N, CA, C and O atoms as a Maestro MAE file, in Angstrom:
{
 s_m_m2io_version
 :::
 2.0.0
}

f_m_ct {
 s_m_title
 :::
 protein
 m_atom[312] {
  # First column is atom index #
  i_m_mmod_type
  r_m_x_coord
  r_m_y_coord
  r_m_z_coord
  i_m_residue_number
  s_m_chain_name
  s_m_pdb_residue_name
  s_m_pdb_atom_name
  i_m_atomic_number
  :::
  1 25 0.835 -1.171 0.000 1 A "MET " " N  " 7
  2 3 0.000 0.000 0.000 1 A "MET " " CA " 6
  3 2 0.882 1.238 0.000 1 A "MET " " C  " 6
  4 15 1.819 1.328 0.793 1 A "MET " " O  " 8
  5 25 0.597 2.189 -0.876 2 A "SER " " N  " 7
  6 3 1.372 3.418 -0.999 2 A "SER " " CA " 6
  7 2 0.912 4.435 0.026 2 A "SER " " C  " 6
  8 15 -0.286 4.622 0.243 2 A "SER " " O  " 8
  9 25 1.866 5.084 0.649 3 A "LYS " " N  " 7
  10 3 1.536 6.093 1.645 3 A "LYS " " CA " 6
  11 2 1.918 7.459 1.092 3 A "LYS " " C  " 6
  12 15 3.078 7.687 0.748 3 A "LYS " " O  " 8
  13 25 0.967 8.354 1.005 4 A "THR " " N  " 7
  14 3 1.241 9.713 0.569 4 A "THR " " CA " 6
  15 2 1.342 10.573 1.812 4 A "THR " " C  " 6
  16 15 0.456 10.550 2.666 4 A "THR " " O  " 8
  17 25 2.419 11.328 1.912 5 A "SER " " N  " 7
  18 3 2.650 12.152 3.086 5 A "SER " " CA " 6
  19 2 3.134 13.521 2.669 5 A "SER " " C  " 6
  20 15 3.905 13.660 1.719 5 A "SER " " O  " 8
  21 25 2.677 14.528 3.384 6 A "THR " " N  " 7
  22 3 3.189 15.874 3.139 6 A "THR " " CA " 6
  23 2 4.402 16.145 4.013 6 A "THR " " C  " 6
  24 15 5.006 17.212 3.911 6 A "THR " " O  " 8
  25 25 4.774 15.191 4.880 7 A "ASP " " N  " 7
  26 3 5.920 15.376 5.766 7 A "ASP " " CA " 6
  27 2 7.229 15.445 5.006 7 A "ASP " " C  " 6
  28 15 8.198 16.015 5.508 7 A "ASP " " O  " 8
  29 25 7.285 14.880 3.807 8 A "ASP " " N  " 7
  30 3 8.534 14.868 3.054 8 A "ASP " " CA " 6
  31 2 8.601 15.992 2.021 8 A "ASP " " C  " 6
  32 15 9.460 15.978 1.140 8 A "ASP " " O  " 8
  33 25 7.701 16.956 2.128 9 A "VAL " " N  " 7
  34 3 7.687 18.110 1.228 9 A "VAL " " CA " 6
  35 2 8.425 19.261 1.907 9 A "VAL " " C  " 6
  36 15 8.188 19.551 3.079 9 A "VAL " " O  " 8
  37 25 9.317 19.912 1.169 10 A "VAL " " N  " 7
  38 3 10.060 21.049 1.719 10 A "VAL " " CA " 6
  39 2 9.099 22.222 1.907 10 A "VAL " " C  " 6
  40 15 8.375 22.607 0.988 10 A "VAL " " O  " 8
  41 25 9.109 22.776 3.111 11 A "ARG " " N  " 7
  42 3 8.282 23.931 3.472 11 A "ARG " " CA " 6
  43 2 9.034 24.757 4.505 11 A "ARG " " C  " 6
  44 15 10.080 24.327 4.991 11 A "ARG " " O  " 8
  45 25 8.530 25.915 4.845 12 A "VAL " " N  " 7
  46 3 9.146 26.725 5.897 12 A "VAL " " CA " 6
  47 2 9.160 25.887 7.175 12 A "VAL " " C  " 6
  48 15 8.137 25.326 7.567 12 A "VAL " " O  " 8
  49 25 10.311 25.806 7.813 13 A "GLY " " N  " 7
  50 3 10.490 25.009 9.022 13 A "GLY " " CA " 6
  51 2 11.134 23.656 8.761 13 A "GLY " " C  " 6
  52 15 11.576 22.996 9.701 13 A "GLY " " O  " 8
  53 25 11.196 23.231 7.506 14 A "SER " " N  " 7
  54 3 11.815 21.941 7.180 14 A "SER " " CA " 6
  55 2 13.323 21.991 7.355 14 A "SER " " C  " 6
  56 15 13.969 22.997 7.063 14 A "SER " " O  " 8
  57 25 13.865 20.892 7.834 15 A "ARG " " N  " 7
  58 3 15.314 20.675 7.842 15 A "ARG " " CA " 6
  59 2 15.591 19.877 6.569 15 A "ARG " " C  " 6
  60 15 15.047 18.788 6.390 15 A "ARG " " O  " 8
  61 25 16.437 20.415 5.681 16 A "VAL " " N  " 7
  62 3 16.641 19.838 4.359 16 A "VAL " " CA " 6
  63 2 18.110 19.487 4.156 16 A "VAL " " C  " 6
  64 15 18.996 20.267 4.507 16 A "VAL " " O  " 8
  65 25 18.366 18.296 3.581 17 A "ARG " " N  " 7
  66 3 19.726 17.923 3.185 17 A "ARG " " CA " 6
  67 2 19.725 17.803 1.670 17 A "ARG " " C  " 6
  68 15 18.876 17.128 1.088 17 A "ARG " " O  " 8
  69 25 20.694 18.473 1.037 18 A "VAL " " N  " 7
  70 3 20.812 18.439 -0.420 18 A "VAL " " CA " 6
  71 2 22.207 17.992 -0.801 18 A "VAL " " C  " 6
  72 15 23.151 18.096 -0.017 18 A "VAL " " O  " 8
  73 25 22.317 17.489 -2.031 19 A "GLN " " N  " 7
  74 3 23.616 17.057 -2.549 19 A "GLN " " CA " 6
  75 2 23.861 17.752 -3.884 19 A "GLN " " C  " 6
  76 15 22.964 17.879 -4.717 19 A "GLN " " O  " 8
  77 25 25.108 18.197 -4.060 20 A "ASP " " N  " 7
  78 3 25.539 18.729 -5.352 20 A "ASP " " CA " 6
  79 2 26.892 18.115 -5.674 20 A "ASP " " C  " 6
  80 15 27.322 17.176 -5.005 20 A "ASP " " O  " 8
  81 25 27.557 18.627 -6.679 21 A "ALA " " N  " 7
  82 3 28.842 18.056 -7.103 21 A "ALA " " CA " 6
  83 2 29.911 18.138 -6.018 21 A "ALA " " C  " 6
  84 15 30.862 17.356 -6.031 21 A "ALA " " O  " 8
  85 25 29.768 19.071 -5.080 22 A "ASP " " N  " 7
  86 3 30.754 19.259 -4.017 22 A "ASP " " CA " 6
  87 2 30.457 18.468 -2.749 22 A "ASP " " C  " 6
  88 15 31.264 18.492 -1.819 22 A "ASP " " O  " 8
  89 25 29.323 17.767 -2.681 23 A "GLY " " N  " 7
  90 3 28.980 17.007 -1.483 23 A "GLY " " CA " 6
  91 2 27.595 17.355 -0.984 23 A "GLY " " C  " 6
  92 15 26.742 17.801 -1.751 23 A "GLY " " O  " 8
  93 25 27.373 17.147 0.318 24 A "GLU " " N  " 7
  94 3 26.067 17.384 0.931 24 A "GLU " " CA " 6
  95 2 26.113 18.565 1.882 24 A "GLU " " C  " 6
  96 15 27.133 18.845 2.511 24 A "GLU " " O  " 8
  97 25 24.974 19.252 1.971 25 A "ASP " " N  " 7
  98 3 24.770 20.346 2.932 25 A "ASP " " CA " 6
  99 2 23.403 20.164 3.565 25 A "ASP " " C  " 6
  100 15 22.483 19.632 2.943 25 A "ASP " " O  " 8
  101 25 23.279 20.613 4.812 26 A "GLU " " N  " 7
  102 3 22.007 20.524 5.513 26 A "GLU " " CA " 6
  103 2 21.689 21.879 6.130 26 A "GLU " " C  " 6
  104 15 22.577 22.555 6.650 26 A "GLU " " O  " 8
  105 25 20.426 22.272 6.071 27 A "PHE " " N  " 7
  106 3 20.015 23.583 6.576 27 A "PHE " " CA " 6
  107 2 18.518 23.555 6.845 27 A "PHE " " C  " 6
  108 15 17.819 22.609 6.481 27 A "PHE " " O  " 8
  109 25 18.039 24.623 7.496 28 A "THR " " N  " 7
  110 3 16.619 24.793 7.783 28 A "THR " " CA " 6
  111 2 16.076 25.923 6.927 28 A "THR " " C  " 6
  112 15 16.724 26.959 6.777 28 A "THR " " O  " 8
  113 25 14.877 25.728 6.360 29 A "ILE " " N  " 7
  114 3 14.199 26.776 5.604 29 A "ILE " " CA " 6
  115 2 13.424 27.624 6.613 29 A "ILE " " C  " 6
  116 15 12.616 27.093 7.375 29 A "ILE " " O  " 8
  117 25 13.663 28.936 6.623 30 A "VAL " " N  " 7
  118 3 13.065 29.830 7.618 30 A "VAL " " CA " 6
  119 2 12.480 31.071 6.953 30 A "VAL " " C  " 6
  120 15 12.703 31.323 5.769 30 A "VAL " " O  " 8
  121 25 11.728 31.842 7.736 31 A "ALA " " N  " 7
  122 3 11.239 33.146 7.277 31 A "ALA " " CA " 6
  123 2 12.441 34.061 7.081 31 A "ALA " " C  " 6
  124 15 13.489 33.866 7.696 31 A "ALA " " O  " 8
  125 25 12.281 35.047 6.228 32 A "GLU " " N  " 7
  126 3 13.395 35.944 5.900 32 A "GLU " " CA " 6
  127 2 14.035 36.571 7.132 32 A "GLU " " C  " 6
  128 15 15.258 36.698 7.195 32 A "GLU " " O  " 8
  129 25 13.221 36.966 8.116 33 A "CYS " " N  " 7
  130 3 13.750 37.625 9.315 33 A "CYS " " CA " 6
  131 2 14.580 36.686 10.190 33 A "CYS " " C  " 6
  132 15 15.300 37.157 11.070 33 A "CYS " " O  " 8
  133 25 14.500 35.364 9.971 34 A "GLU " " N  " 7
  134 3 15.250 34.378 10.764 34 A "GLU " " CA " 6
  135 2 16.475 33.836 10.036 34 A "GLU " " C  " 6
  136 15 17.230 33.045 10.601 34 A "GLU " " O  " 8
  137 25 16.679 34.253 8.788 35 A "ALA " " N  " 7
  138 3 17.782 33.713 7.981 35 A "ALA " " CA " 6
  139 2 19.131 34.046 8.599 35 A "ALA " " C  " 6
  140 15 19.345 35.154 9.091 35 A "ALA " " O  " 8
  141 25 20.042 33.072 8.569 36 A "ASP " " N  " 7
  142 3 21.392 33.243 9.108 36 A "ASP " " CA " 6
  143 2 22.281 32.173 8.479 36 A "ASP " " C  " 6
  144 15 22.233 31.009 8.875 36 A "ASP " " O  " 8
  145 25 23.079 32.564 7.512 37 A "ALA " " N  " 7
  146 3 23.926 31.609 6.791 37 A "ALA " " CA " 6
  147 2 24.883 30.880 7.728 37 A "ALA " " C  " 6
  148 15 25.153 29.695 7.529 37 A "ALA " " O  " 8
  149 25 25.400 31.566 8.744 38 A "LEU " " N  " 7
  150 3 26.339 30.927 9.674 38 A "LEU " " CA " 6
  151 2 25.672 29.859 10.532 38 A "LEU " " C  " 6
  152 15 26.338 28.953 11.032 38 A "LEU " " O  " 8
  153 25 24.353 29.966 10.701 39 A "ALA " " N  " 7
  154 3 23.602 28.980 11.484 39 A "ALA " " CA " 6
  155 2 22.841 28.013 10.585 39 A "ALA " " C  " 6
  156 15 21.961 27.293 11.058 39 A "ALA " " O  " 8
  157 25 23.172 27.987 9.275 40 A "ASP " " N  " 7
  158 3 22.530 27.081 8.318 40 A "ASP " " CA " 6
  159 2 21.019 27.282 8.271 40 A "ASP " " C  " 6
  160 15 20.251 26.320 8.246 40 A "ASP " " O  " 8
  161 25 20.600 28.572 8.260 41 A "ARG " " N  " 7
  162 3 19.185 28.934 8.182 41 A "ARG " " CA " 6
  163 2 18.981 29.727 6.895 41 A "ARG " " C  " 6
  164 15 19.420 30.873 6.793 41 A "ARG " " O  " 8
  165 25 18.313 29.119 5.910 42 A "VAL " " N  " 7
  166 3 18.126 29.700 4.583 42 A "VAL " " CA " 6
  167 2 16.740 30.325 4.491 42 A "VAL " " C  " 6
  168 15 15.746 29.692 4.849 42 A "VAL " " O  " 8
  169 25 16.671 31.565 4.010 43 A "SER " " N  " 7
  170 3 15.395 32.255 3.849 43 A "SER " " CA " 6
  171 2 14.542 31.589 2.773 43 A "SER " " C  " 6
  172 15 15.034 31.253 1.696 43 A "SER " " O  " 8
  173 25 13.260 31.403 3.077 44 A "ALA " " N  " 7
  174 3 12.315 30.872 2.099 44 A "ALA " " CA " 6
  175 2 12.095 31.862 0.964 44 A "ALA " " C  " 6
  176 15 11.602 31.480 -0.097 44 A "ALA " " O  " 8
  177 25 12.454 33.130 1.170 45 A "GLU " " N  " 7
  178 3 12.284 34.159 0.145 45 A "GLU " " CA " 6
  179 2 13.508 34.292 -0.762 45 A "GLU " " C  " 6
  180 15 13.452 35.000 -1.767 45 A "GLU " " O  " 8
  181 25 14.608 33.627 -0.424 46 A "SER " " N  " 7
  182 3 15.807 33.680 -1.263 46 A "SER " " CA " 6
  183 2 15.568 32.838 -2.516 46 A "SER " " C  " 6
  184 15 14.690 31.974 -2.521 46 A "SER " " O  " 8
  185 25 16.340 33.082 -3.579 47 A "PRO " " N  " 7
  186 3 16.175 32.245 -4.775 47 A "PRO " " CA " 6
  187 2 16.313 30.745 -4.482 47 A "PRO " " C  " 6
  188 15 15.560 29.933 -5.020 47 A "PRO " " O  " 8
  189 25 17.268 30.384 -3.636 48 A "PHE " " N  " 7
  190 3 17.480 28.982 -3.282 48 A "PHE " " CA " 6
  191 2 16.299 28.447 -2.475 48 A "PHE " " C  " 6
  192 15 15.775 27.373 -2.772 48 A "PHE " " O  " 8
  193 25 15.886 29.191 -1.464 49 A "GLY " " N  " 7
  194 3 14.755 28.767 -0.640 49 A "GLY " " CA " 6
  195 2 13.479 28.624 -1.441 49 A "GLY " " C  " 6
  196 15 12.767 27.629 -1.304 49 A "GLY " " O  " 8
  197 25 13.178 29.617 -2.284 50 A "ARG " " N  " 7
  198 3 11.977 29.564 -3.128 50 A "ARG " " CA " 6
  199 2 12.003 28.356 -4.062 50 A "ARG " " C  " 6
  200 15 10.979 27.707 -4.277 50 A "ARG " " O  " 8
  201 25 13.179 28.062 -4.614 51 A "ALA " " N  " 7
  202 3 13.295 26.927 -5.540 51 A "ALA " " CA " 6
  203 2 13.019 25.601 -4.832 51 A "ALA " " C  " 6
  204 15 12.437 24.695 -5.429 51 A "ALA " " O  " 8
  205 25 13.429 25.477 -3.570 52 A "LEU " " N  " 7
  206 3 13.265 24.220 -2.838 52 A "LEU " " CA " 6
  207 2 11.840 23.964 -2.366 52 A "LEU " " C  " 6
  208 15 11.425 22.810 -2.260 52 A "LEU " " O  " 8
  209 25 11.086 25.020 -2.083 53 A "LEU " " N  " 7
  210 3 9.742 24.860 -1.524 53 A "LEU " " CA " 6
  211 2 8.875 23.977 -2.423 53 A "LEU " " C  " 6
  212 15 8.801 24.171 -3.637 53 A "LEU " " O  " 8
  213 25 8.222 22.998 -1.786 54 A "GLY " " N  " 7
  214 3 7.321 22.098 -2.507 54 A "GLY " " CA " 6
  215 2 7.979 20.859 -3.084 54 A "GLY " " C  " 6
  216 15 7.286 19.965 -3.569 54 A "GLY " " O  " 8
  217 25 9.302 20.790 -3.041 55 A "HIS " " N  " 7
  218 3 9.992 19.616 -3.582 55 A "HIS " " CA " 6
  219 2 10.104 18.513 -2.534 55 A "HIS " " C  " 6
  220 15 9.917 18.743 -1.339 55 A "HIS " " O  " 8
  221 25 10.416 17.307 -3.016 56 A "ARG " " N  " 7
  222 3 10.513 16.112 -2.170 56 A "ARG " " CA " 6
  223 2 11.872 15.439 -2.349 56 A "ARG " " C  " 6
  224 15 12.646 15.788 -3.240 56 A "ARG " " O  " 8
  225 25 12.141 14.465 -1.477 57 A "VAL " " N  " 7
  226 3 13.362 13.663 -1.580 57 A "VAL " " CA " 6
  227 2 13.448 13.065 -2.982 57 A "VAL " " C  " 6
  228 15 12.475 12.518 -3.502 57 A "VAL " " O  " 8
  229 25 14.626 13.180 -3.577 58 A "GLY " " N  " 7
  230 3 14.864 12.647 -4.911 58 A "GLY " " CA " 6
  231 2 14.709 13.680 -6.015 58 A "GLY " " C  " 6
  232 15 15.184 13.472 -7.131 58 A "GLY " " O  " 8
  233 25 14.041 14.804 -5.711 59 A "ASP " " N  " 7
  234 3 13.844 15.842 -6.726 59 A "ASP " " CA " 6
  235 2 15.149 16.569 -7.016 59 A "ASP " " C  " 6
  236 15 15.939 16.841 -6.112 59 A "ASP " " O  " 8
  237 25 15.360 16.874 -8.279 60 A "ARG " " N  " 7
  238 3 16.480 17.714 -8.713 60 A "ARG " " CA " 6
  239 2 15.936 19.132 -8.808 60 A "ARG " " C  " 6
  240 15 14.925 19.370 -9.470 60 A "ARG " " O  " 8
  241 25 16.609 20.082 -8.143 61 A "VAL " " N  " 7
  242 3 16.134 21.460 -8.053 61 A "VAL " " CA " 6
  243 2 17.176 22.391 -8.651 61 A "VAL " " C  " 6
  244 15 18.343 22.361 -8.260 61 A "VAL " " O  " 8
  245 25 16.759 23.208 -9.590 62 A "MET " " N  " 7
  246 3 17.633 24.195 -10.227 62 A "MET " " CA " 6
  247 2 17.261 25.580 -9.691 62 A "MET " " C  " 6
  248 15 16.088 25.871 -9.455 62 A "MET " " O  " 8
  249 25 18.278 26.431 -9.502 63 A "PHE " " N  " 7
  250 3 18.034 27.789 -9.008 63 A "PHE " " CA " 6
  251 2 19.126 28.713 -9.515 63 A "PHE " " C  " 6
  252 15 20.218 28.278 -9.881 63 A "PHE " " O  " 8
  253 25 18.807 29.996 -9.527 64 A "ARG " " N  " 7
  254 3 19.763 31.001 -9.983 64 A "ARG " " CA " 6
  255 2 20.587 31.483 -8.788 64 A "ARG " " C  " 6
  256 15 20.040 31.952 -7.790 64 A "ARG " " O  " 8
  257 25 21.905 31.361 -8.907 65 A "ALA " " N  " 7
  258 3 22.849 31.809 -7.885 65 A "ALA " " CA " 6
  259 2 23.728 32.898 -8.491 65 A "ALA " " C  " 6
  260 15 23.728 33.075 -9.709 65 A "ALA " " O  " 8
  261 25 24.476 33.628 -7.671 66 A "PRO " " N  " 7
  262 3 25.353 34.667 -8.222 66 A "PRO " " CA " 6
  263 2 26.300 34.153 -9.304 66 A "PRO " " C  " 6
  264 15 26.655 34.899 -10.216 66 A "PRO " " O  " 8
  265 25 26.711 32.898 -9.214 67 A "GLY " " N  " 7
  266 3 27.625 32.327 -10.199 67 A "GLY " " CA " 6
  267 2 26.940 31.698 -11.398 67 A "GLY " " C  " 6
  268 15 27.612 31.131 -12.260 67 A "GLY " " O  " 8
  269 25 25.613 31.786 -11.474 68 A "GLY " " N  " 7
  270 3 24.872 31.197 -12.582 68 A "GLY " " CA " 6
  271 2 23.841 30.204 -12.088 68 A "GLY " " C  " 6
  272 15 23.521 30.165 -10.900 68 A "GLY " " O  " 8
  273 25 23.324 29.404 -12.998 69 A "ILE " " N  " 7
  274 3 22.316 28.401 -12.647 69 A "ILE " " CA " 6
  275 2 23.002 27.227 -11.951 69 A "ILE " " C  " 6
  276 15 23.989 26.683 -12.448 69 A "ILE " " O  " 8
  277 25 22.461 26.849 -10.790 70 A "MET " " N  " 7
  278 3 23.011 25.754 -9.985 70 A "MET " " CA " 6
  279 2 21.927 24.696 -9.810 70 A "MET " " C  " 6
  280 15 20.741 24.975 -9.987 70 A "MET " " O  " 8
  281 25 22.341 23.487 -9.461 71 A "GLY " " N  " 7
  282 3 21.394 22.417 -9.206 71 A "GLY " " CA " 6
  283 2 21.795 21.585 -8.015 71 A "GLY " " C  " 6
  284 15 22.979 21.357 -7.770 71 A "GLY " " O  " 8
  285 25 20.795 21.131 -7.272 72 A "VAL " " N  " 7
  286 3 20.998 20.236 -6.130 72 A "VAL " " CA " 6
  287 2 19.941 19.150 -6.192 72 A "VAL " " C  " 6
  288 15 18.906 19.308 -6.839 72 A "VAL " " O  " 8
  289 25 20.212 18.048 -5.515 73 A "THR " " N  " 7
  290 3 19.224 16.970 -5.356 73 A "THR " " CA " 6
  291 2 18.841 16.917 -3.890 73 A "THR " " C  " 6
  292 15 19.712 16.900 -3.020 73 A "THR " " O  " 8
  293 25 17.550 16.891 -3.610 74 A "VAL " " N  " 7
  294 3 17.050 16.781 -2.229 74 A "VAL " " CA " 6
  295 2 17.263 15.348 -1.777 74 A "VAL " " C  " 6
  296 15 16.757 14.420 -2.407 74 A "VAL " " O  " 8
  297 25 18.015 15.152 -0.680 75 A "VAL " " N  " 7
  298 3 18.270 13.791 -0.184 75 A "VAL " " CA " 6
  299 2 17.560 13.479 1.128 75 A "VAL " " C  " 6
  300 15 17.414 12.310 1.485 75 A "VAL " " O  " 8
  301 25 17.114 14.513 1.856 76 A "ALA " " N  " 7
  302 3 16.366 14.264 3.090 76 A "ALA " " CA " 6
  303 2 15.566 15.514 3.460 76 A "ALA " " C  " 6
  304 15 16.005 16.642 3.231 76 A "ALA " " O  " 8
  305 25 14.388 15.289 4.033 77 A "VAL " " N  " 7
  306 3 13.549 16.373 4.542 77 A "VAL " " CA " 6
  307 2 13.025 15.925 5.891 77 A "VAL " " C  " 6
  308 15 12.456 14.841 6.014 77 A "VAL " " O  " 8
  309 25 13.217 16.759 6.906 78 A "ARG " " N  " 7
  310 3 12.685 16.471 8.258 78 A "ARG " " CA " 6
  311 2 11.922 17.676 8.727 78 A "ARG " " C  " 6
  312 15 11.383 17.673 9.834 78 A "ARG " " O  " 8
  :::
 }
 m_bond[311] {
  # First column is bond index #
  i_m_from
  i_m_to
  i_m_order
  :::
  1 1 2 1
  2 2 3 1
  3 3 4 2
  4 3 5 1
  5 5 6 1
  6 6 7 1
  7 7 8 2
  8 7 9 1
  9 9 10 1
  10 10 11 1
  11 11 12 2
  12 11 13 1
  13 13 14 1
  14 14 15 1
  15 15 16 2
  16 15 17 1
  17 17 18 1
  18 18 19 1
  19 19 20 2
  20 19 21 1
  21 21 22 1
  22 22 23 1
  23 23 24 2
  24 23 25 1
  25 25 26 1
  26 26 27 1
  27 27 28 2
  28 27 29 1
  29 29 30 1
  30 30 31 1
  31 31 32 2
  32 31 33 1
  33 33 34 1
  34 34 35 1
  35 35 36 2
  36 35 37 1
  37 37 38 1
  38 38 39 1
  39 39 40 2
  40 39 41 1
  41 41 42 1
  42 42 43 1
  43 43 44 2
  44 43 45 1
  45 45 46 1
  46 46 47 1
  47 47 48 2
  48 47 49 1
  49 49 50 1
  50 50 51 1
  51 51 52 2
  52 51 53 1
  53 53 54 1
  54 54 55 1
  55 55 56 2
  56 55 57 1
  57 57 58 1
  58 58 59 1
  59 59 60 2
  60 59 61 1
  61 61 62 1
  62 62 63 1
  63 63 64 2
  64 63 65 1
  65 65 66 1
  66 66 67 1
  67 67 68 2
  68 67 69 1
  69 69 70 1
  70 70 71 1
  71 71 72 2
  72 71 73 1
  73 73 74 1
  74 74 75 1
  75 75 76 2
  76 75 77 1
  77 77 78 1
  78 78 79 1
  79 79 80 2
  80 79 81 1
  81 81 82 1
  82 82 83 1
  83 83 84 2
  84 83 85 1
  85 85 86 1
  86 86 87 1
  87 87 88 2
  88 87 89 1
  89 89 90 1
  90 90 91 1
  91 91 92 2
  92 91 93 1
  93 93 94 1
  94 94 95 1
  95 95 96 2
  96 95 97 1
  97 97 98 1
  98 98 99 1
  99 99 100 2
  100 99 101 1
  101 101 102 1
  102 102 103 1
  103 103 104 2
  104 103 105 1
  105 105 106 1
  106 106 107 1
  107 107 108 2
  108 107 109 1
  109 109 110 1
  110 110 111 1
  111 111 112 2
  112 111 113 1
  113 113 114 1
  114 114 115 1
  115 115 116 2
  116 115 117 1
  117 117 118 1
  118 118 119 1
  119 119 120 2
  120 119 121 1
  121 121 122 1
  122 122 123 1
  123 123 124 2
  124 123 125 1
  125 125 126 1
  126 126 127 1
  127 127 128 2
  128 127 129 1
  129 129 130 1
  130 130 131 1
  131 131 132 2
  132 131 133 1
  133 133 134 1
  134 134 135 1
  135 135 136 2
  136 135 137 1
  137 137 138 1
  138 138 139 1
  139 139 140 2
  140 139 141 1
  141 141 142 1
  142 142 143 1
  143 143 144 2
  144 143 145 1
  145 145 146 1
  146 146 147 1
  147 147 148 2
  148 147 149 1
  149 149 150 1
  150 150 151 1
  151 151 152 2
  152 151 153 1
  153 153 154 1
  154 154 155 1
  155 155 156 2
  156 155 157 1
  157 157 158 1
  158 158 159 1
  159 159 160 2
  160 159 161 1
  161 161 162 1
  162 162 163 1
  163 163 164 2
  164 163 165 1
  165 165 166 1
  166 166 167 1
  167 167 168 2
  168 167 169 1
  169 169 170 1
  170 170 171 1
  171 171 172 2
  172 171 173 1
  173 173 174 1
  174 174 175 1
  175 175 176 2
  176 175 177 1
  177 177 178 1
  178 178 179 1
  179 179 180 2
  180 179 181 1
  181 181 182 1
  182 182 183 1
  183 183 184 2
  184 183 185 1
  185 185 186 1
  186 186 187 1
  187 187 188 2
  188 187 189 1
  189 189 190 1
  190 190 191 1
  191 191 192 2
  192 191 193 1
  193 193 194 1
  194 194 195 1
  195 195 196 2
  196 195 197 1
  197 197 198 1
  198 198 199 1
  199 199 200 2
  200 199 201 1
  201 201 202 1
  202 202 203 1
  203 203 204 2
  204 203 205 1
  205 205 206 1
  206 206 207 1
  207 207 208 2
  208 207 209 1
  209 209 210 1
  210 210 211 1
  211 211 212 2
  212 211 213 1
  213 213 214 1
  214 214 215 1
  215 215 216 2
  216 215 217 1
  217 217 218 1
  218 218 219 1
  219 219 220 2
  220 219 221 1
  221 221 222 1
  222 222 223 1
  223 223 224 2
  224 223 225 1
  225 225 226 1
  226 226 227 1
  227 227 228 2
  228 227 229 1
  229 229 230 1
  230 230 231 1
  231 231 232 2
  232 231 233 1
  233 233 234 1
  234 234 235 1
  235 235 236 2
  236 235 237 1
  237 237 238 1
  238 238 239 1
  239 239 240 2
  240 239 241 1
  241 241 242 1
  242 242 243 1
  243 243 244 2
  244 243 245 1
  245 245 246 1
  246 246 247 1
  247 247 248 2
  248 247 249 1
  249 249 250 1
  250 250 251 1
  251 251 252 2
  252 251 253 1
  253 253 254 1
  254 254 255 1
  255 255 256 2
  256 255 257 1
  257 257 258 1
  258 258 259 1
  259 259 260 2
  260 259 261 1
  261 261 262 1
  262 262 263 1
  263 263 264 2
  264 263 265 1
  265 265 266 1
  266 266 267 1
  267 267 268 2
  268 267 269 1
  269 269 270 1
  270 270 271 1
  271 271 272 2
  272 271 273 1
  273 273 274 1
  274 274 275 1
  275 275 276 2
  276 275 277 1
  277 277 278 1
  278 278 279 1
  279 279 280 2
  280 279 281 1
  281 281 282 1
  282 282 283 1
  283 283 284 2
  284 283 285 1
  285 285 286 1
  286 286 287 1
  287 287 288 2
  288 287 289 1
  289 289 290 1
  290 290 291 1
  291 291 292 2
  292 291 293 1
  293 293 294 1
  294 294 295 1
  295 295 296 2
  296 295 297 1
  297 297 298 1
  298 298 299 1
  299 299 300 2
  300 299 301 1
  301 301 302 1
  302 302 303 1
  303 303 304 2
  304 303 305 1
  305 305 306 1
  306 306 307 1
  307 307 308 2
  308 307 309 1
  309 309 310 1
  310 310 311 1
  311 311 312 2
  :::
 }
}
């Protein structure tokens, strides 16, 4: 039996682990006023945060960064 869950969808408050060519990173998606790069808190209003919202484990996510278009794969959502 297949279980559909919204728990694995990236949303504000989610702890997300992503993988790119350089390895894995983990951070929390937060409101803009709570963002803090040194504390691994990414704003949901940033290009990266906006791109991740609504995605699930296994999804490939592309976003615009200062260095150009970047991509990550979502490997975990808590």
